[in-house]
C-alpha positions as CSV (number, residue, x, y, z in Angstrom):
1,M,-95.3,-79.1,146.3
2,N,-91.5,-79.8,145.2
3,T,-88.5,-81.4,146.9
4,R,-87.2,-78.6,149.2
5,D,-90.9,-78.8,150.9
6,L,-91.1,-82.7,151.3
7,V,-87.0,-82.2,152.7
8,L,-88.2,-79.5,154.9
9,V,-92.2,-81.6,155.7
10,S,-89.4,-84.9,156.9
11,L,-87.2,-82.6,159.2
12,F,-89.8,-81.6,161.0
13,A,-91.4,-84.6,161.3
14,A,-87.8,-85.7,162.5
15,I,-88.0,-83.0,165.7
16,I,-91.7,-84.2,166.8
17,V,-90.3,-87.9,167.0
18,A,-87.2,-86.7,168.3
19,L,-88.9,-84.5,170.9
20,G,-90.4,-87.9,171.6
21,L,-87.7,-89.2,172.9
22,I,-87.8,-87.2,176.0
23,P,-89.7,-89.4,178.6
24,P,-93.1,-88.6,179.5
25,I,-94.5,-87.4,182.9
26,T,-97.5,-89.2,183.1
27,L,-100.3,-87.7,185.8
28,G,-102.6,-89.9,188.0
29,F,-106.1,-88.0,187.3
30,I,-105.8,-88.1,183.6
31,P,-104.5,-91.0,181.4
32,V,-102.7,-88.2,179.0
33,P,-99.4,-87.7,179.8
34,I,-96.8,-84.8,179.6
35,T,-94.5,-84.5,176.5
36,L,-92.8,-82.0,174.6
37,Q,-94.0,-83.5,171.2
38,S,-96.3,-80.9,170.8
39,L,-94.3,-78.8,170.9
40,G,-92.7,-79.9,167.6
41,V,-96.8,-79.4,166.1
42,M,-96.5,-75.6,167.0
43,L,-92.7,-75.9,165.4
44,A,-94.1,-77.3,162.3
45,G,-96.9,-74.7,162.6
46,V,-94.7,-71.6,163.4
47,I,-91.6,-72.0,160.8
48,L,-93.1,-74.0,157.6
49,G,-96.7,-72.6,157.3
50,A,-100.1,-73.9,157.7
51,K,-100.0,-76.6,154.5
52,R,-96.6,-77.9,155.3
53,G,-97.1,-77.5,159.2
54,A,-99.6,-79.8,158.6
55,L,-97.6,-82.6,156.9
56,A,-95.0,-82.9,158.8
57,P,-97.5,-83.9,161.7
58,L,-99.2,-86.0,159.5
59,L,-96.4,-88.1,158.7
60,V,-95.3,-89.1,161.7
61,I,-99.5,-90.2,162.6
62,L,-98.4,-92.6,159.2
63,L,-95.8,-93.8,160.9
64,V,-97.3,-94.6,163.9
65,A,-100.0,-96.1,161.8
66,I,-97.5,-98.4,160.3
67,G,-96.2,-99.4,163.2
68,L,-93.0,-97.7,164.2
69,P,-92.5,-96.7,168.1
70,V,-92.3,-93.0,167.5
71,L,-94.3,-91.3,170.3
72,S,-92.7,-90.4,173.3
73,G,-92.6,-93.5,175.5
74,G,-91.4,-95.7,172.4
75,R,-95.4,-96.0,171.9
76,G,-96.6,-96.9,168.1
77,G,-98.9,-99.4,166.4
78,L,-102.9,-99.6,166.1
79,A,-103.2,-100.1,169.5
80,V,-102.3,-95.7,170.1
81,F,-105.4,-95.1,167.2
82,A,-108.0,-96.5,170.3
83,G,-106.2,-95.5,173.6
84,P,-107.6,-92.8,175.4
85,T,-105.4,-89.7,174.1
86,V,-106.1,-90.7,170.3
87,G,-107.9,-87.0,170.4
88,F,-104.6,-85.2,170.9
89,L,-103.1,-87.5,168.7
90,I,-104.9,-86.8,166.0
91,G,-105.6,-82.8,166.6
92,W,-102.0,-82.0,165.7
93,V,-102.9,-82.3,162.0
94,P,-105.1,-79.0,162.8
95,A,-103.6,-78.0,165.6
96,A,-100.3,-77.0,162.7
97,Y,-102.4,-75.9,160.3
98,I,-104.3,-73.3,162.3
99,T,-100.4,-72.4,163.5
100,G,-99.4,-71.9,160.3
101,L,-101.9,-70.2,159.1
102,I,-102.3,-67.6,161.6
103,A,-98.5,-67.6,161.4
104,E,-98.1,-66.9,158.1
105,R,-99.7,-63.9,158.8
106,F,-97.1,-62.5,160.7
107,A,-94.4,-63.5,158.1
108,R,-93.5,-60.2,156.9
109,P,-89.6,-59.6,156.3
110,T,-90.0,-55.7,157.8
111,M,-92.0,-56.8,160.9
112,A,-90.4,-55.5,164.3
113,A,-89.3,-58.0,166.3
114,L,-91.1,-57.6,169.0
115,P,-95.2,-58.3,167.3
116,Q,-93.8,-60.8,165.1
117,T,-92.4,-62.3,168.1
118,L,-96.2,-61.9,169.8
119,G,-97.9,-63.2,167.0
120,F,-96.0,-66.3,166.5
121,F,-96.5,-67.2,170.4
122,A,-100.5,-66.3,169.6
123,A,-100.6,-68.7,166.7
124,A,-98.5,-71.1,168.9
125,A,-101.1,-70.8,171.3
126,I,-103.9,-70.6,169.3
127,G,-103.5,-73.6,166.8
128,G,-101.1,-75.6,169.5
129,V,-103.1,-75.2,172.6
130,V,-106.5,-74.3,171.6
131,V,-107.1,-76.6,168.6
132,L,-105.4,-79.4,169.9
133,Y,-107.2,-79.4,173.2
134,L,-110.4,-79.7,171.3
135,F,-109.7,-82.5,169.4
136,G,-108.1,-84.6,173.0
137,I,-111.1,-83.1,175.1
138,G,-113.4,-83.4,173.4
139,Y,-111.9,-87.2,172.9
140,L,-111.3,-88.0,175.9
141,A,-114.9,-86.6,177.5
142,F,-117.1,-88.2,175.0
143,G,-115.0,-91.2,173.1
144,A,-113.3,-92.6,176.1
145,G,-116.2,-91.6,178.4
146,L,-114.3,-89.6,180.7
147,G,-116.9,-87.0,180.6
148,L,-116.3,-83.5,179.8
149,E,-116.3,-82.1,183.5
150,K,-113.6,-84.6,183.7
151,A,-111.4,-83.7,181.1
152,F,-111.7,-80.7,180.7
153,L,-110.6,-79.9,184.4
154,G,-107.4,-82.5,184.3
155,S,-106.6,-81.7,180.8
156,M,-106.0,-77.9,182.9
157,A,-102.9,-79.0,184.2
158,F,-101.3,-78.9,180.9
159,I,-102.3,-74.8,179.7
160,P,-98.9,-73.6,181.6
161,G,-96.2,-75.9,180.2
162,D,-98.2,-75.8,176.9
163,L,-98.2,-72.0,177.1
164,L,-94.0,-71.9,177.9
165,K,-93.8,-74.3,174.9
166,A,-95.9,-71.6,172.7
167,A,-93.3,-69.1,173.6
168,V,-90.6,-71.4,172.7
169,A,-92.1,-71.7,169.6
170,G,-93.0,-68.2,168.9
171,L,-89.0,-67.5,169.8
172,A,-87.7,-70.4,167.1
173,G,-90.3,-68.6,164.5
174,R,-88.4,-65.2,165.0
175,A,-85.2,-66.4,165.4
176,V,-85.7,-68.6,161.6
177,M,-87.8,-66.0,160.5
178,V,-84.4,-63.5,160.7
179,G,-81.6,-66.0,159.5
180,Y,-83.5,-68.0,157.2
181,P,-87.2,-67.4,156.2
182,L,-89.2,-70.7,155.5
183,L,-92.2,-69.2,156.0
184,P,-94.3,-68.0,153.3
185,Q,-96.0,-65.2,153.9
186,R,-99.7,-64.2,153.1
187,V,-101.6,-60.6,152.4
């Protein structure tokens, strides 16, 4: 990892934090708020790739652990790790990694715009929704004691918004690929 990689990881960690400045929307039936920070996780994976993309949310989690209020709603500190949303927070790292791993398959500069954009969208949806929900719902169900059915059904309310975020991440990934490719190509 060189200086450029460190700067990019820090930049995307800052983007995730900045997206947390937008106030969360809380729903009454599940203790998980709607935030834009998962968009930052998807963007990190799609634009930086698996390894660098996973380091950006890991850096944010470390900032949370030392007490900085970098999560949506100004949350931070070790108490966050005892809350019901910790599964989603910890899930950011594998979500960005899987997103980046899939997105790297579509990082060919000669690839047509539509398949590449759809590939980035699929990467963001699989990593940023499926993988993230696996961790989040798993902790809500078994760690927080909400029960699998209630955690699963309650989390379904977030799907439309998260698919919209995946579409934004796919479009942003394509735009960055055309203008300034940061994603390492895998064949």
